[in-house]
C-alpha positions in Angstrom: -23.6 69.9 152.0 -21.6 67.8 149.5 -18.0 67.2 150.2 -17.0 68.3 146.7 -18.0 71.3 144.7 -21.3 73.0 144.8 -21.7 76.0 142.5 -23.7 79.0 143.8 -26.0 78.8 140.8 -24.1 81.6 139.0 -25.8 84.1 141.2 -25.4 87.8 140.4 -22.2 89.0 142.0 -23.9 91.4 144.4 -26.0 88.6 145.8 -23.2 86.4 147.0 -23.2 86.0 150.8 -21.0 84.0 153.1 -22.9 80.7 152.5 -22.6 81.0 148.7 -18.9 81.8 149.0 -18.3 78.8 151.2 -20.4 76.6 149.0 -18.1 77.4 146.1 -15.3 75.9 148.2 -17.3 73.0 149.3 -16.7 74.1 152.9 -19.4 73.5 155.5 -20.7 76.6 157.4 -21.7 75.8 160.9 -21.9 72.0 160.3 -21.4 69.3 163.0 -17.9 68.5 164.1 -15.0 70.7 165.1 -15.6 74.3 164.0 -13.1 77.1 163.4 -14.2 80.7 164.0 -13.7 83.2 161.1 -14.3 86.9 160.7 -16.1 88.3 157.6 -14.7 91.7 156.5 -17.3 93.4 154.3 -16.6 95.1 151.0 -18.7 97.2 148.7 -20.8 94.2 147.5 -20.9 91.7 150.2 -18.1 89.9 152.1 -14.6 90.8 150.8 -12.4 88.7 153.2 -12.9 85.7 155.5 -10.0 85.3 157.9 -9.4 83.3 161.1 -10.8 84.9 164.2 -7.3 84.8 165.6 -6.6 87.6 163.2 -3.0 88.1 164.2 -2.3 84.8 162.3 -3.2 86.6 159.1 -0.6 89.3 159.3 1.4 88.0 156.3 -1.8 87.8 154.1 -3.1 91.2 155.1 0.2 93.0 154.7 0.6 91.6 151.2 -2.6 93.2 150.0 -2.4 96.7 148.3 -5.6 98.6 147.6 -5.3 101.1 144.7 -6.9 104.3 146.1 -5.6 106.5 149.0 -8.8 106.1 150.9 -8.7 102.3 150.4 -5.1 102.1 151.7 -6.1 104.2 154.7 -9.0 101.9 155.5 -6.9 98.8 154.9 -4.2 100.1 157.3 -6.8 100.5 160.0 -8.0 96.9 159.4 -4.4 95.6 159.5 -3.7 97.4 162.8 -6.9 96.1 164.4 -6.1 92.6 163.2 -2.6 92.7 164.5 -3.9 94.0 167.9 -6.4 91.2 168.0 -9.4 93.6 168.2 -10.8 93.4 164.7 -13.8 91.4 165.9 -14.9 94.5 168.0 -15.8 96.4 164.8 -19.5 96.7 164.3 -19.2 95.8 160.6 -17.3 92.5 161.2 -19.4 89.3 161.6 -18.3 85.9 162.9 -18.6 82.7 160.8 -18.2 79.1 162.0 -16.4 76.8 159.4 -15.9 73.1 159.5 -12.2 72.5 160.2 -12.3 69.1 158.5 -13.7 70.6 155.3 -11.0 73.3 155.1 -8.3 70.7 155.8 -9.4 68.8 152.7 -8.1 71.6 150.6 -4.7 71.4 152.2 -4.7 67.7 151.4 -5.7 68.3 147.8 -3.0 70.9 147.4 -0.3 68.8 149.2 0.2 71.5 151.9 1.0 70.4 155.4 -1.1 72.0 158.1 -2.5 70.9 161.5 -4.9 73.9 161.8 -6.3 74.1 158.2 -6.4 77.9 158.5 -7.0 79.9 155.4 -7.7 83.5 154.4 -10.2 83.9 151.6 -10.3 86.9 149.4 -13.6 87.4 147.4 -13.0 88.8 144.0 -14.7 92.0 142.9 -18.0 91.6 140.9 -17.2 90.8 137.3 -18.1 88.1 134.8 -14.9 86.3 135.7 -15.2 86.5 139.5 -13.3 84.1 141.6 -12.0 83.3 145.1 -8.3 83.6 146.1 -7.6 81.4 149.0 -4.3 81.7 150.9 -3.5 78.4 152.7 -1.5 79.1 155.9 1.1 76.7 157.3 1.5 76.2 161.1 3.9 79.1 161.3 1.1 81.4 159.8 3.1 81.9 156.6 1.4 81.6 153.2 2.2 78.1 151.9 0.1 78.2 148.7 -2.5 80.1 146.8 -5.7 78.4 145.7 -8.0 80.0 143.1 -11.6 78.9 142.6 -13.9 80.3 139.9 -17.2 81.7 141.1 -18.5 81.9 137.6 -18.0 79.9 134.4 -15.7 82.6 133.0 -13.8 82.8 136.3 -13.3 79.0 136.4 -12.1 79.1 132.8 -9.5 81.7 133.7 -8.3 79.7 136.7 -7.9 76.5 134.6 -6.3 78.5 131.8 -3.7 79.8 134.2 -3.1 76.3 135.5 -2.4 75.1 132.0 0.0 78.0 131.4 1.9 77.4 134.6 2.1 73.7 133.7 3.8 74.6 130.4 6.2 77.0 132.2 7.4 74.4 134.7 11.1 74.9 135.4 11.1 78.6 134.6 12.1 80.5 137.8 10.1 83.6 136.7 6.8 81.9 137.1 5.2 80.2 140.1 5.1 76.4 140.4 1.8 74.7 139.7 0.7 72.5 142.7 -2.6 71.0 141.7 -5.5 71.2 139.3 -9.1 70.4 140.1 -11.0 70.7 136.8 -14.4 69.7 138.1 -14.1 72.2 140.9 -13.0 75.0 138.6 -10.0 75.3 140.9 -6.2 75.2 140.9 -3.4 75.8 143.4 0.1 77.2 143.0 3.1 78.1 145.2 3.0 81.5 146.8 5.8 83.7 145.7 7.4 85.4 148.8 9.0 88.6 147.7 8.9 92.4 147.7 6.2 94.2 145.6 7.6 95.8 142.5 8.0 99.6 142.0 5.5 101.3 139.7 8.2 102.8 137.5 9.4 100.6 134.6 12.8 99.2 135.6 15.6 97.6 133.5 15.0 94.2 135.2 11.3 94.3 134.0 12.6 94.7 130.4 15.0 91.8 130.9 12.2 89.7 132.1 10.0 90.5 129.1 12.9 89.6 126.8 13.2 86.2 128.4 9.6 85.2 127.6 9.8 82.4 125.0 8.9 82.9 121.4 6.3 80.6 119.9 8.3 79.8 116.7 5.4 81.1 114.6 4.5 84.5 113.3 1.4 86.6 112.4 0.9 88.9 109.4 0.0 92.5 110.4 -2.4 92.9 107.5 -4.2 89.7 108.4 -4.3 90.8 112.0 -5.9 94.1 110.9 -8.6 92.2 108.9 -9.4 90.1 112.0 -9.6 93.2 114.2 -11.8 95.0 111.7 -14.3 92.2 111.8 -14.3 92.0 115.6 -14.8 95.8 116.0 -17.3 96.1 113.1 -20.4 96.0 115.4 -19.1 99.2 117.2 -17.9 101.1 114.1 -20.8 103.4 113.7 -20.8 104.4 117.3 -17.0 104.9 117.3 -17.2 107.1 114.2 -19.6 109.4 116.0 -17.0 109.9 118.8 -13.8 109.9 116.8 -14.7 110.1 113.0 -12.7 107.7 110.9 -10.2 107.0 113.6 -10.8 103.3 113.6 -10.2 103.2 109.8 -6.9 105.1 110.2 -5.7 102.9 113.0 -6.5 99.7 111.1 -4.9 101.1 107.9 -1.7 101.6 109.9 -1.5 97.8 110.3 -2.2 97.1 106.7 1.4 96.0 106.0 2.4 92.6 104.6 4.9 92.1 107.4 5.3 88.9 109.4 5.9 89.5 113.1 7.1 86.6 115.4 4.6 85.7 118.1 5.7 85.3 121.8 4.4 84.4 125.2 2.4 87.4 126.5 1.6 87.6 130.2 -1.4 89.8 129.5 -1.5 91.8 132.7 2.1 92.9 133.1 1.8 95.4 136.0 3.8 96.1 139.2 1.3 94.3 141.4 1.8 91.1 139.4 5.6 91.2 139.9 7.5 90.0 142.9 11.2 90.7 143.6 12.8 87.7 145.2 16.4 87.1 146.3 16.6 83.7 144.6 15.0 84.4 141.2 14.9 88.1 140.8 11.6 89.2 139.1 8.8 86.6 139.3 5.5 87.1 137.4 2.3 86.0 139.1 -1.4 85.9 137.9 -1.1 84.3 134.4 -4.9 84.1 133.7 -4.6 86.3 130.6 -1.5 84.7 129.2 -1.2 84.0 125.4 1.6 81.9 124.0 1.0 83.4 120.5 0.9 87.1 121.5 2.4 90.1 119.8 5.9 91.4 120.8 5.6 94.5 123.0 2.1 93.8 124.2 3.2 93.5 127.9 5.4 96.6 127.6 2.5 98.7 126.1 0.1 97.3 128.7 2.4 98.5 131.5 2.7 102.0 130.2 -0.9 102.6 129.1 -2.5 100.9 132.1 -0.4 102.9 134.6 -1.4 106.1 132.8 -5.1 105.1 132.6 -5.3 104.1 136.2 -3.2 106.7 137.9 -2.9 109.6 135.3 0.9 109.2 135.3 1.3 110.5 131.7 3.0 107.3 130.7 1.0 106.7 127.6 2.0 107.5 124.0 4.2 110.5 124.8 6.2 108.5 127.4 6.6 105.6 125.0 8.0 107.9 122.4 10.4 109.5 124.9 11.5 106.3 126.5 14.3 104.1 125.3 12.7 101.0 126.7 10.6 100.3 123.6 13.6 100.8 121.3 15.8 98.5 123.4 13.1 95.9 123.6 12.5 95.8 119.9 16.2 95.7 119.2 16.7 92.7 121.6 13.7 91.0 119.9 15.4 91.5 116.5 12.6 93.7 115.3 12.7 97.1 113.5 12.2 100.0 115.9 9.9 101.6 113.3 7.3 98.9 114.2 6.8 100.4 117.6 3.9 102.7 116.9 2.1 100.0 114.8 2.5 97.3 117.5 1.3 99.8 120.1 -1.8 100.5 117.9 -2.4 96.7 117.7 -2.3 96.6 121.5 -4.7 99.5 121.8 -7.1 98.0 119.3 -7.2 94.8 121.3 -7.8 96.9 124.4 -10.5 98.8 122.6 -12.3 95.6 121.9 -12.1 94.6 125.6 -13.4 98.0 126.6 -16.4 97.8 124.3 -17.3 94.2 125.1 -17.0 94.3 128.8 -17.4 98.0 129.9 -19.1 100.0 127.3 -18.4 102.9 124.9 -17.9 105.4 127.8 -14.8 103.5 129.0 -13.2 103.6 125.5 -12.4 107.3 125.6 -8.9 106.9 126.9 -8.0 104.2 124.4 -9.3 106.3 121.5 -7.2 109.3 122.6 -4.1 107.1 122.6 -5.0 105.6 119.2 -5.3 109.1 117.7 -1.9 110.2 119.2 -0.2 107.1 117.6 -2.1 106.7 114.3 -2.4 110.4 113.1 1.4 111.0 113.0 1.8 108.0 110.7 -0.3 109.9 108.1 -2.1 106.8 106.8 
């Protein structure tokens, strides 16, 4: 086993096993030398977590994880209770893994994190083209000292390195984590772990304050030109979209056909409660910057918050909630933009979302986005 990176040959996500996961970290499994005992917690498509067999030491990591579904939360609570009691290894679905302690300690050295034990908790990302590992490096007090991300695929590695570049440019801003190290050849990067409370799902005034603090690029984009670019990117799907929602794409694109220059800003790209930490020192801190864009459209993150919450949880925070809420009007006023631009900027966000749906999920996953586009575009009467 090489001491540096060994990619698992871009195996299909469902085929990844413990050995391939550890190979992505360059960590020996069962090699000679001092070994540390770990437990593999299964998921729906192979190992989901690798944690130290002294599972009580992972209390901070396990308590920070929040599954989406009710059944997932119930199962996770049972795992946390078993881990805290030190009996997780008794479960029939849990397997033991021996890992080279020296190999794991190398990551602590690379990330400049002090540790005598080299204990880490490894979260294996869900199957996707951008799959990655999230590795929590634990200090001697079993607190999370840093987070290491390692791409399991080429796209996953590109996202990890993009986030590292973004965090490097945001150095000094208290609302973003500090970048610790970058390992380009390993498709890996580490950052400080933000200790703080998880944010509420409801949109709060301090979330709006944070969005208004994201820096402007100093440039602008023309809405008509943006519409032309979106039309080209969605052209391969037009015939199929017209079968589902006749001429809706044309109406939505026409609503952007205005010769108006809109200033571009830093967009987080996944502005959601689980990516916000509330800290005593810095207030709201945003984590997970893999989708960030320094030349994004104003309002993108605000729209993403409302539409994604509605899409995932059926909270009815989509278009009707946006129209009823004062948050969008206040945001545009503070950004020195006309409030009448709100529906058009929301349409631009949804067209971008539609492209992602069609390219990565398929036409069946575009139904929600199409409904929201109709609710926004039709009242404009274009």
